N, C-alpha and C positions, 0 to 999 in steps of 0.2 A: 504494502499499500504505501500512497505516496502521503508523505506531511509536512506540511506549513509548519517551520518554527520559527518562532522569533523570541528576542529576551530583551531587558532594560538592564543594566547594570548603573546603578544609584551609587557606587561609593565613587568618589570622586579620584581622578587617577584610575581607577581599576584596570587592570589586565586583563584585558580579554584573551588574551593566548591560551589560555586553558580550558575556554568555552572553546573558541575554532577549534584547537587540536583534538578535543572529544567529540567534537561534528566532524571532524576530517575522517577520523579514526570510525566511523559511520560512514562512510562515504560521501557524504550530503553534499550537495552545490551550494555555492554562495553567492545569490545573483546579486544582492549589494547589502550593504550595512549589517543590520544585525537580523538578517533573514534569509533564511539557510532552509532548504529544501534536499526531503531524504528519500530514500526507496526503502521501507525495511518489513519484517515479517514482526515485529515491535509492536504493542498497543501506543496509543499517544501517552498514558499512565507510564508508562516504562520506561521513553523518552525521556520525558518530563523529569520522570527520578534518577535517569543518569547523569541528567542534564545538573541537578541539583549539587552533587557533588561536584561541578567548579564553577557553585557560584556562593552569594551570601546570604546570607538570611535574607535582608530587605530586597534584593532583587526581584525581577519579574520574569516570568517565562510564558509564553503560550505555545501548544503545541496543538496542532488542528488536521485531520486529515483532507485530503483535497480530494474530492469524490463528487460526481463522476466526472471525467477527461474535459473539465470545461475553464479555459483558464484563457487570460486575455495578458500581455506585456509590451510595454510602448523603452525602446530603448534599452531592454535587458541585454545582456551577455548573451552574443551567440553560443559560445558553448552552453550556454545555463539551456537555450530555448533547444539547442541540440538534444539535451538530455533530458526535457519532455518530452520533446517528441520522438525520441526512441522505441522502439515495439518494444524493448525490452521492459519496460515499464509497467510494475505493479497494480495499475488502474483497479 
């Protein structure tokens, strides 16, 4: 299933690298800012819980399933668009 993941880290000067590293290990694509997209067999709660280990208690995380395949973009990175259009995605 395809999930959209967004987060907000509230601590001033917070290092995003641990969160980004965790998402990269999940093979997520990073289309912009604090937004990631992942193709995973995990549930949204399981993804959220994995991310909680990389954030502070006052940070925010939102994970939602993108279904069905209905999306649109503008000026998004071509590799992300190709990733979304791939026939190997688990919509």
